[in-house]
N, C-alpha and C positions, 0 to 999 in steps of 0.2 A: 589374805584373800587376793588373788590375782587382780591386776588392774583391769584387764579386758574381760570383764564379767559378761557372760551371755546367758540370760535366764529368761524364759518365756512362760508366763502364767495365763491360763485360759480355761474354759470348760473342757478342753482337750487334755488338761493336766498341767503338770509342772515339768518343763523341759529345760535342759541346759547341757553345756559342754562339760564333760567330766574334767575336773581340775581347773575349770574357769567359770565357776558359779555353781555347778552341781557337785556336791561333796557328801561323804557319808554322814557328817554331822547334821547337815541340812536335811538329808533324806530321813534320818532317824527322827528328827524333829517333826517332819511332815507325817511320819508314821504315828508318832505320839499324838499329833493334832487330829489325825483322822480317827484314831481310836477314841480320843476325847469327844469328838463329834458324835460318834456312833453310840457311845455308852458302854454297853456290855454285849458279849456274844462272840461269835467266831467270824474271822475274816479270811477269805481265800486269797492267796498270793501266788502269782505266776510271773514268768518273765520271758523275754525273747532271748536269742542266743548271743547277744553282744558280749564281748570279752569283759566288759565292766559289769555284766549283769549279776554275777554272784555277789560281788561286793555291794552293789546297790540294793539287791534284794535282802541281803543280810542286815543292812542298816535299817531298811524299812520294817523288817520283822522285829528287830530290836526295839524300835519305837513303839510298835503295836503291843509287844509283850509288856513293855514298861508301864503301860496304862491298863493292864489287866485283860487285854484282848487275847483270845485263843486264835491261833493261826493254822490254817490248812495249806501247806506248801505243796503245790501241784507241779512244780518244776518248770521246764522249758515247754511252753505251749503257746498256741495262737491266742491273741487277745480275746476273740469270741469264745474260746474254750473257758477262759476265766469267767466270762459273763454267764455261760451256761452252768458252770460249777457253782457259782454263787446262788443261783436260783434253785438248783437241784438239792444243794446241801442246806438250804434255808439259812444261809449265812446272813449276817447283818450288813455285809459289804465286801468289797474286793479291791485289790490293787494289782495292776499289771505293770511290771517294770519294763518299759519299752519306749523308745523314741520313734516308733513307727517307721516312716519313710526317711527320717533324718539320717545323715551320714554317721559313720562309726564313732566319731568322738562324742556324739550326743547320747544321753540316756534320759529317762523320764519316769514319772509316776502317773498312771492313769487310775482314777478313782471311780468305783462303782457302788451303787446303792443296793439295798436288799433285793430289788427286782432284777439285778444283774445288768443294770443300765448305767450309763455315765451319770454321775451326780449332776443335778440341775445347776444353772448359774447361781441361783440363790443359795443352794447348799455349798457351792464352791466359795462364795463370798464369806459364808460363815466359817468354813474350814480355814480360809486364809486369815481371817480375824483371829482365830485361835492360834494359828501358827505365829502370827506377828506378835501376839500378846505373850506367847510362851507360857501360858497358863494351862499346863497339861495335867491330866488327872493321874499323875504318877501313883503307883501302888507300892505298899511295903513288900518285903521279900516273899511273904507267904501268900500274896494275892496277885502276883504277876501271872501272865498268861502262859500257856503251853503250846508247843508246836507239834503237829502231826503231819504225816507225809502221805500223799496219794499220787500214784503214778499212772493211773489208767484213764485219765480224763480225755486224752486224744481219742482213745478207742470209743469212749462213750459219745464223744462229739460226732464221730463218724457214723456210729450206729443210729444216732438220733437224726442225722442228716438223711441217711438212706431210708428212714421211716417216714419222711415227710410226704404229705399228700401233694398232688399236682406235679409229681415228677414221673416221667415215663421211663422207669428203670428197665423194663423189658425191651423197649425200643432202643435204649442206649446200648444195652448189652448185645443186641443183635447187630448193631452197626460196627462193633469191634473197632472203635476209634484208635488211631495211633496218635499219641499226645506226648509232646516234650514239655517237661516241667522245669522251670527255673525258680527255685525258692530262695535265691540269694544267700544260701546257707543260713537262713533264718528259722523262725519258729514253725514255718510251714513245711520244713524239709521232710518231716515224717508224715504229717497229717494229710497234705494234698496228694502225694503219691499213693498213700494207703487208701484214701477214698476212691481214687480213680481205678486202682487195681481191682477193687470190688465191683466196679462197673464194667468189667471185662475189657478194660482199656489196655492196649499194648503201650507200655511206658518207656520213655527215654528220659533220664533225669540228668540235669546239670545243676551244679551248685546246690546240692541237696545233702550236704554233709552235716548241717546244723551246728557248725563250729563258730559262727559269727564272723567268718571271713567274707566281707562284702567285696566280691571281685569286680564289681562295677557299681556305679551310683545306684543306691538301693530303691529309689522311687520308681515304680513300674510304669514309666512313661515311654512313649515310642523311642525317644533318643537313647534310652538305656537298655533296649532290648535287641541290640544287634547280634549278640552272641546267641540268643534264643532263636532269632530268625535263621542264622546259619545252621543251627542244629536241626531246625524243622526241615530245611532243605536237604540236609545230609541224610536224615533218616526217612525222608519222604513221608513225613507225618501229616496228619489231617489238620492239626493246629498246635500252637504252643500256648502254655499258660504260665504266667509269672505272678508271684505275689510279693508283697513288701515284707520287711523283716518280721512284723508281727502278724502277718497273714490275715489281715482283715480286708485287704483290697486285692482285686484280681484284674490283670490286663491280659490281652489276647494277641496272638500272632496267627495270621491265616496260613493256609497250606503253601503259599508261595514264599513264606518267610517274611511277609510284610507285617510290621506291627500296625495294628489298627488302633484308633484312639481309645484310650481308657474310658472315654465317655460311653462307648458302645457296650461295655459290659453291663451297665445298668439298663440301657435301652433294650438289650436282648432279654434280660431278666424280666423287665416290665412287660414286654411283648408276650413272653411265655406265660407269665403268671396270669395276666389279664385275659388270656384265652380261656383260662380255667375258672377264674373267679372275678366277680364284679365288685367294684369298690373304688375308693379314692386313692390317689397317688401323691406322695410328698417327695419333693426334691429340694436341694438347696439353691441359693441364688447364683451359684457359680456353675450350675449344671447346664449342659448344652440343650438347645431346643430340640435336638434329636429325641431325647427322652420325653420332653414335653409333648411333641407332636405324636410320638408313639402312644403315650397314655391317652391323649385326647381322641386319637383315631380308634381306640378300643372302647371309647365311651366312658372313660374314667375322668372324674373331676380332679383337677390338678391344683396343688397348693405348694407355695414356696416357703422355705424356712431359711434362717441365717445359716451360714456355714458352720460346721461342727456337728458331730454325731449327736451330741446331747440336744442341740436345737432341733435337728431333724426328727429325732425320736419324740420329743415333746409335742411337736406339731402332728406327728403320726398318731399319737394317742388322742390328741384333741379332735382330729378329723376322722378318726377310726379308719385309717388308711390300711389297705391290704398289702401294699408294697411301697417301698421308697428307698432313698439312699442318696449318695453323692456321686457326682460325675467323675470322680477320681478312681472308679472301679469298686466303689463301696456299695454293696447290695444289702438292704435290710428287709428281712421277711419276718414281720412281727408274730405270725402264727407259730414260729419256732422260737425266736428270741429277738429282742429289739436292739440289734447291734449289727454293724457291718461284718460280713462273714464270707471269706473267699471260698470256703467249701460249698456253701449254699450257691454262690455265684457260679462255681464250676459245674455243679450238678444241674443248675437251671440252663446254663449255656449248652451243655451236651443234650439235655432234654429238648431244648428248642430245635437244635440241629437235627436230632433224630426224628422228632415229630414232623418237621417240615421237609425231611429227606433232602437236606441241603448241605453244601459245604460252607465254610465260614466266609470265604470271599464272596460267594453268590448271595448269602444272607445279608452281608453288609451292603451290597448294592441295592437292596430293597428298602433301606432306610433313607430318609430325606438327607440331602447333601448340604452340609454347612462347612464353612472354612473357619476353623477355630485355632487361634494362637494363644497359648498360655506362656507368660513370661514373668519374671520377678527381678527385683533389684533391692539393694540396701535402702533402708529408710533414711530420708534426708531430714535435717533439722527443721527445714521450712516446708515439710511435706504438706501440712494443712493449708498453708498459704497457696501452694501450687495447685492444690485440689480446686480452689476457687476459680482459677484461670482455666483449668482443664475442661470444666463443663461448658464454658462459653466457646472454647475452641471446637469441641465436638459438635455442638449445635450448628456451627457455621459449616461443618463438613457433611452432616447427615440430615439436617433439617430438624423437625420437631422430635423431641424425645420425651419419654416418660421416665421419671426418676423414682427409684426405690432406694431409700437411705438407711434401711435396716442394718446393712452390713457393708460399710464403706459407702460406695455409691454405684448403683447399676442403672445404666441409661439404655432403655429399649427404644429402638427406632424401627422404621418400616422394614428394613432388610436384615435386622439383627440386633445385637446388644453389646454393651461394653461394661465391664466392672473393674473397679479399682478398690482394693481393700488391704488393710494391714493383716498379716498372717497371724493365725492362732498358735503357730508352732515354731516360727523362726522370726528374728528381728528384721523382717523384710516387708515390702509391699508386693502384692500380686496383681497382675494385669491380665485380664482375659478379654479378647476381642473375637466376636463371632458374627459372620454375615453370610449371605448367600453368594457373595462375590469375592473370589480370592484376591483380586486387585484392591478392592476396598478394604478388606481385612488387613492386608499388608500395609496399605497407606495409613490407616488409622493407627496401627501399632507404631509405625515410624514417627508419626506426628506426636503421639502421646509420650513416647520415649524421650523426645526432645524436650517436652514440657517438664519432665521429671529428671532430666539429666543433671 
């Protein structure tokens, strides 16, 4: 085993760098552990387009088969497609082999329960105990599982998206939007363009080969969308859409080629949905106040959950939320399925623009203005000790704060909020600062970085 092992375990799954912690033997063991946890039945398996994907998928399937689970292999598909297939096929669970927004050297296993949702933190702990004990329910040669293959699940996903209530399909088609799509050559390379083409969209595609060649940093944040912005200007498009490698998140570029914050994808979806339906909204503790303000303005009761799709979904069930998600471009519409979905986000975005007869830049101007900076850095050995000094320093700069310690620490103050937390997906800490004043946001980020330098 290499010395520089990088492995991250959380409710978001098991992630690692291939060859430096994530290897086929370990993946097969996790497959066997998951099958042991589930008992008997069929498991849906899909993957993103990473070059290591076939190797990692084969290992996971081997582990599942070894403990008697039957496997339905649905190929290269978005993560939400796996979730939908699990539910529709009445499978006992699912695995998607994807490291989501992480760079190309990474891969991962995401685990889903029979509802097509991320397994809960309690289920994950049980899974990890089985893995660590290596007490797998291996079966004799005549009782191992079988593999079947289904290749039409992207088509089914698209059809189900287009059948959703509260989408203004006729208005979208009349607008004849011009859209550039950047799928980072990931699992959304087929799904997102195909959905848009059925909405009478004039399409221009970049990085939609589906070959796993991440031509730029794969996380769909503004700093990684320069190529998409240039393409929007070149084609005089109405907007650009970018998804991450497993196509559960969506980011937007307006008609001037300007990337807008990935936070606004969720805010737009919330605004659109709450115009048609009443109910509560759930977001995570790292989500901008833009979405919070948007939900409250529509009369929706707002609840916060810890970061991580599993945590948000659990809270959405508890509060019977009609919409929710995460401020990284992840929209969750539980009337369809309880998972982040870039196809749903794209359809809701176009529906909102069509209903309001607006362009994206003008729509953005109607939302509250916050200055938000997201940054990250490697974890320090004395990270916990420095966290103690951090809170005192912040109070001296912004006055009285209200602390929420469910996920790292989030400090809300009169003009905004700050959060520091360790990542669920990488060996780093994440810092988010948001306020109504650009100078204050910049100053706070600079001061906090010095504390953790």
